[in-house]
C-alpha positions in Angstrom: 24.4 145.1 193.4 25.4 141.7 194.9 28.4 141.6 197.1 31.5 140.2 195.5 34.9 139.0 196.6 38.0 139.8 194.6 41.2 137.9 195.3 44.5 139.5 194.3 47.9 137.9 194.0 50.8 140.2 194.9 53.9 139.7 192.8 53.4 140.6 189.2 49.7 141.3 189.8 49.3 144.1 192.3 53.0 145.1 192.3 55.8 144.8 189.7 58.1 141.8 190.5 60.4 142.4 193.5 58.8 145.7 194.6 56.2 146.5 197.2 54.6 149.5 195.6 51.0 149.2 194.4 50.5 151.7 191.6 48.2 154.6 192.4 45.6 153.6 189.8 45.3 150.1 191.4 45.1 151.5 194.9 42.2 153.8 193.8 40.4 151.0 192.1 40.6 148.6 195.0 39.4 151.3 197.4 36.5 152.1 195.1 35.6 148.4 194.9 35.4 148.2 198.7 33.5 151.5 198.9 31.0 149.8 196.6 30.4 147.1 199.2 32.7 144.4 197.9 35.5 142.5 199.7 39.1 142.7 198.5 41.5 140.0 199.7 45.2 139.4 199.1 45.6 135.8 198.1 49.3 135.1 198.0 52.0 132.5 198.4 53.7 134.9 200.8 53.2 134.3 204.5 52.0 137.3 206.5 55.5 138.4 207.6 56.3 138.7 203.8 53.5 141.2 203.2 55.1 144.6 203.3 53.5 147.4 205.3 53.1 149.5 202.1 50.7 146.8 200.9 48.8 146.5 204.2 48.2 150.2 204.5 45.8 150.0 201.6 43.3 148.4 204.1 42.4 145.2 202.4 39.4 143.3 203.8 41.8 140.6 204.7 44.7 138.3 203.7 44.9 134.7 202.5 48.6 133.9 203.0 51.0 131.0 202.4 48.8 129.4 199.7 45.8 129.0 202.0 47.6 128.1 205.2 46.8 131.5 206.9 43.6 133.4 206.5 43.0 136.7 208.2 40.0 139.1 208.4 41.9 142.4 208.5 44.9 141.1 210.5 42.8 139.0 212.8 43.4 135.3 212.2 40.4 133.2 211.0 42.4 130.1 210.1 46.0 129.0 210.7 48.0 125.9 209.8 51.6 125.2 210.8 53.7 122.1 210.4 54.6 120.4 213.7 58.1 121.1 215.2 59.4 117.7 214.5 58.5 117.9 210.8 60.1 121.3 210.5 63.3 120.1 212.0 63.4 117.0 209.8 62.8 119.0 206.6 65.4 121.7 207.4 67.9 119.1 208.4 67.5 117.2 205.1 68.0 120.4 203.1 71.1 121.3 205.2 72.6 117.8 204.9 72.1 117.7 201.1 73.3 121.2 200.5 70.0 122.3 199.0 68.9 125.9 198.6 65.6 126.7 200.3 63.6 129.4 202.0 61.5 128.3 205.0 58.5 130.6 205.5 57.0 131.0 208.9 54.3 133.4 210.2 56.9 135.6 212.0 60.2 134.4 210.7 62.1 133.4 207.5 65.1 131.0 207.4 67.4 130.3 204.4 69.4 127.3 203.6 72.1 127.0 201.0 75.6 128.3 200.0 77.0 131.6 201.2 76.1 133.1 197.9 72.6 131.7 198.2 72.3 133.3 201.7 73.5 136.6 200.3 71.0 136.5 197.4 68.1 135.7 199.7 69.2 138.3 202.2 69.0 140.9 199.5 65.5 139.5 198.5 64.5 139.8 202.2 65.6 143.4 202.2 63.2 144.2 199.4 60.4 142.8 201.6 61.7 144.6 204.7 62.1 141.2 206.4 65.3 139.8 208.0 66.4 136.3 207.0 68.0 133.9 209.4 70.6 131.7 207.6 71.0 128.0 208.5 74.7 127.0 208.5 74.5 124.1 211.0 72.0 121.9 213.0 72.4 124.4 215.8 70.9 127.1 213.6 67.8 125.0 213.0 66.9 125.0 216.7 63.2 125.2 217.1 62.5 126.4 213.6 58.8 126.6 212.7 57.4 127.3 209.3 54.2 127.0 207.3 55.5 126.4 203.7 58.7 126.7 201.8 60.3 127.3 198.4 63.4 125.6 197.1 65.5 125.6 194.0 66.1 122.6 191.7 69.4 120.9 192.6 72.2 120.3 190.1 74.0 117.7 192.2 71.3 115.2 192.9 68.0 114.0 191.2 65.2 116.4 192.0 62.9 113.3 192.2 64.6 112.4 195.4 63.8 115.8 196.9 60.2 115.6 195.8 59.8 112.1 197.1 61.1 113.2 200.5 58.8 116.3 200.6 55.7 114.4 199.4 55.0 113.3 203.0 54.0 116.9 203.8 53.7 118.9 200.6 52.3 119.4 197.1 54.9 120.9 194.8 54.3 123.8 192.4 56.8 124.5 189.6 57.2 128.3 189.6 59.6 128.3 186.6 63.3 129.1 186.4 64.1 126.2 188.7 62.0 127.5 191.6 59.6 125.2 193.4 57.0 126.1 195.9 56.1 123.4 198.5 52.6 123.8 200.0 51.1 121.7 202.7 48.7 119.0 201.5 45.1 120.0 201.3 45.9 123.7 201.2 45.9 126.1 198.3 44.7 129.5 197.2 41.5 127.8 196.2 40.8 126.3 199.7 41.3 129.9 201.1 38.6 131.2 198.8 36.1 128.4 199.7 36.8 129.1 203.4 35.8 132.7 203.0 32.8 131.8 200.8 31.5 129.7 203.7 32.4 132.4 206.3 30.6 135.2 204.5 27.9 133.1 202.8 28.9 134.5 199.4 28.4 132.2 196.4 31.4 131.1 194.4 29.9 132.7 191.3 30.4 136.1 192.9 34.2 135.5 193.3 37.0 136.9 191.1 40.7 136.0 191.1 43.5 137.9 189.5 47.0 136.4 189.1 49.9 136.0 186.8 51.8 132.7 187.5 51.4 129.0 188.1 51.0 129.3 191.8 47.8 131.2 191.0 46.4 128.3 189.1 44.5 126.7 192.0 42.4 129.9 192.5 42.1 130.7 188.8 40.8 127.2 188.1 38.4 127.4 191.0 36.6 130.6 190.5 34.2 131.2 187.6 35.8 134.7 186.9 39.5 134.2 186.5 41.7 137.1 185.3 45.3 137.1 184.1 47.5 140.1 184.1 49.0 141.5 180.9 52.3 139.7 181.4 51.5 136.3 182.7 53.0 132.8 182.5 51.5 131.1 179.4 50.6 128.1 181.4 47.7 130.0 183.1 46.1 131.5 180.0 43.9 128.5 179.1 42.2 128.8 182.5 41.3 132.5 182.6 38.1 134.2 181.4 39.7 137.6 180.8 43.3 138.9 180.3 43.8 142.5 181.4 46.8 144.8 181.0 49.9 145.0 183.2 49.6 146.5 186.6 51.7 149.5 185.5 49.3 150.1 182.6 46.2 150.2 184.8 45.5 146.5 184.5 43.7 146.3 187.9 41.5 149.3 186.9 40.6 147.7 183.6 39.8 144.3 185.1 37.5 145.7 187.7 35.8 148.0 185.2 35.4 145.0 182.8 33.3 143.2 185.4 31.4 146.3 186.6 32.9 146.1 190.1 33.8 149.7 189.8 
């Protein structure tokens, strides 16, 4: 059997939204795939600090984090991109000055920007990940902030086009739905992470599989020949997948890996 690489999104794919628990059936299936000689990678928009220990303890082959900005074999870094300090300060200052809601995602820290209510909501979100959030209330709070990527929410008090024009110097923007936007550094995506690992392991792209559920998975779903959507997925991704499996709670990961004879 030829060695294959399988790339898993986290939220809505491996775990139900806003939890960090991989169902037992999915854990067993992923372990079996690796025992069969294949490589199983997380490929997520989350930076490494956002990946809960309950997920890591499964022992994935590695992690593609921050939409291709961080790539790890196990937890040893293979590739890392970070915005320069000056750019991070400029971006955070803009969001503070314009009263915009955002989450700045670094390798080892998370910072939030927005109203008191926004900070509370994001702090609660951080608790679900087991990660503390550092609120930005003033320029002094920005300090020497460093981050890899960010998410922000569509503003109601100014044209979003102005925000996107400002961010275009550094980022490509992904519409995540419900007013949420993901800002990913130019020339990075879940697809670039896959190609990096294909080159690293000398595994052909035709032996790569990607499983996701939302629009930030589109780069990897469009890139690999074997793209899989979860049972409950955003309709925008369905034209780009080869197979749609069940939900993760209903053994969707097991069914997908069996469909392709990976297990």
